[in-house]
C-alpha positions as CSV (number, residue, x, y, z in Angstrom):
1,M,-48.6,-21.6,18.7
2,L,-45.7,-23.9,18.0
3,K,-45.8,-22.8,14.3
4,R,-45.6,-19.1,15.3
5,I,-42.6,-19.7,17.6
6,A,-40.8,-21.7,14.8
7,A,-41.6,-18.9,12.3
8,V,-40.2,-16.2,14.6
9,L,-37.1,-18.2,15.3
10,L,-36.6,-18.8,11.6
11,V,-36.9,-15.1,10.8
12,M,-34.4,-14.3,13.6
13,I,-31.9,-16.8,12.3
14,M,-32.2,-15.6,8.8
15,A,-31.7,-12.0,9.9
16,T,-28.7,-12.9,11.9
17,V,-27.1,-14.7,9.0
18,M,-27.8,-11.8,6.6
19,F,-26.2,-9.3,8.9
20,A,-23.2,-11.5,9.6
21,Q,-22.3,-11.8,5.9
22,K,-20.5,-8.5,5.7
23,K,-18.1,-8.2,2.8
24,D,-14.5,-7.9,3.7
25,K,-13.6,-4.3,2.6
26,S,-9.9,-4.6,3.2
27,P,-7.9,-3.6,0.1
28,T,-6.4,-6.3,-2.1
29,E,-3.7,-4.0,-3.5
30,K,-1.5,-1.2,-2.3
31,S,0.2,1.7,-4.0
32,V,3.2,3.8,-2.9
33,S,4.0,7.3,-4.1
34,G,6.0,10.3,-3.1
35,I,8.5,12.9,-4.2
36,V,12.3,12.7,-4.3
37,T,14.1,15.9,-3.2
38,D,17.7,17.0,-2.8
39,A,19.3,18.3,0.5
40,G,17.9,21.8,-0.4
41,G,14.3,20.5,-0.8
42,N,14.3,20.8,-4.6
43,P,12.7,18.1,-6.6
44,V,15.1,15.6,-8.3
45,P,13.7,14.6,-11.7
46,G,15.4,11.5,-13.1
47,A,16.1,10.0,-9.6
48,V,15.7,6.2,-9.6
49,V,13.4,4.8,-6.9
50,Q,13.8,1.1,-6.4
51,L,11.1,-1.0,-4.7
52,K,12.0,-4.5,-3.5
53,N,9.4,-7.1,-2.6
54,M,10.9,-8.7,0.5
55,K,8.9,-11.9,0.0
56,T,9.9,-12.6,-3.6
57,L,13.0,-10.4,-3.8
58,Q,11.7,-8.9,-7.1
59,V,12.9,-5.3,-7.7
60,R,11.0,-2.7,-9.6
61,S,12.3,0.7,-10.6
62,F,10.7,4.0,-11.3
63,I,12.4,7.1,-12.8
64,A,11.1,10.2,-11.1
65,K,9.2,12.7,-13.3
66,E,9.8,16.4,-13.7
67,K,8.6,17.3,-10.2
68,G,10.5,14.4,-8.6
69,D,7.4,12.3,-8.2
70,Y,7.2,8.6,-8.4
71,Y,4.4,6.0,-8.2
72,F,4.2,2.2,-7.7
73,H,0.8,0.5,-8.0
74,G,-0.6,-3.0,-7.9
75,L,1.5,-4.0,-4.9
76,S,0.5,-7.1,-2.8
77,T,-0.9,-6.5,0.6
78,D,0.7,-9.6,2.0
79,A,4.4,-8.6,1.4
80,D,6.7,-6.1,2.9
81,Y,8.5,-3.7,0.5
82,Q,11.8,-1.9,0.9
83,L,12.3,1.4,-1.0
84,Q,15.3,3.6,-1.7
85,A,16.0,6.5,-4.1
86,Q,19.3,7.3,-5.9
87,A,20.4,10.3,-8.0
88,N,23.7,11.7,-9.1
89,G,25.7,9.3,-7.0
90,K,23.8,10.1,-3.9
91,E,21.1,8.0,-2.2
92,S,18.4,8.3,0.4
93,S,17.9,6.1,3.5
94,S,15.8,3.0,2.8
95,R,12.2,2.9,4.0
96,T,9.9,-0.1,4.5
97,V,6.2,-0.5,3.8
98,S,4.9,-3.2,6.1
99,T,2.1,-5.7,5.7
100,F,0.9,-4.3,9.1
101,D,0.2,-0.9,7.4
102,S,-3.4,-1.3,6.3
103,H,-3.5,1.9,4.3
104,P,-4.1,1.2,0.6
105,D,-2.1,4.3,-0.5
106,V,1.2,5.0,1.2
107,V,3.1,8.2,0.7
108,I,6.9,8.1,1.2
109,N,9.0,11.1,0.3
110,F,12.8,10.7,-0.1
111,Q,15.7,13.1,0.3
112,V,18.9,12.1,-1.5
113,K,22.1,13.2,0.4
């Protein structure tokens, strides 16, 4: 009888341990993308979008494509990022991607004024 109770307890403990070992599915990297437009809503190809890592102060730049689209990938999930777009002497307001935002793909559109 004692062997049966010990066996049942052992099985229950093993089952508990197996279910408790869930893999952390939080993303390890982020990406930011969007479109740069002018005041009239038209895409601005050639606009420069700058991304600044607020932890390391490293700045990356992307020149918007034909449709005004830009894309940054491989961003750390443990740093805040500040973004801003510039074109033809005009600039957008700056935007921030926070570490508190758990989305792996963030979309930020800019309007240069």
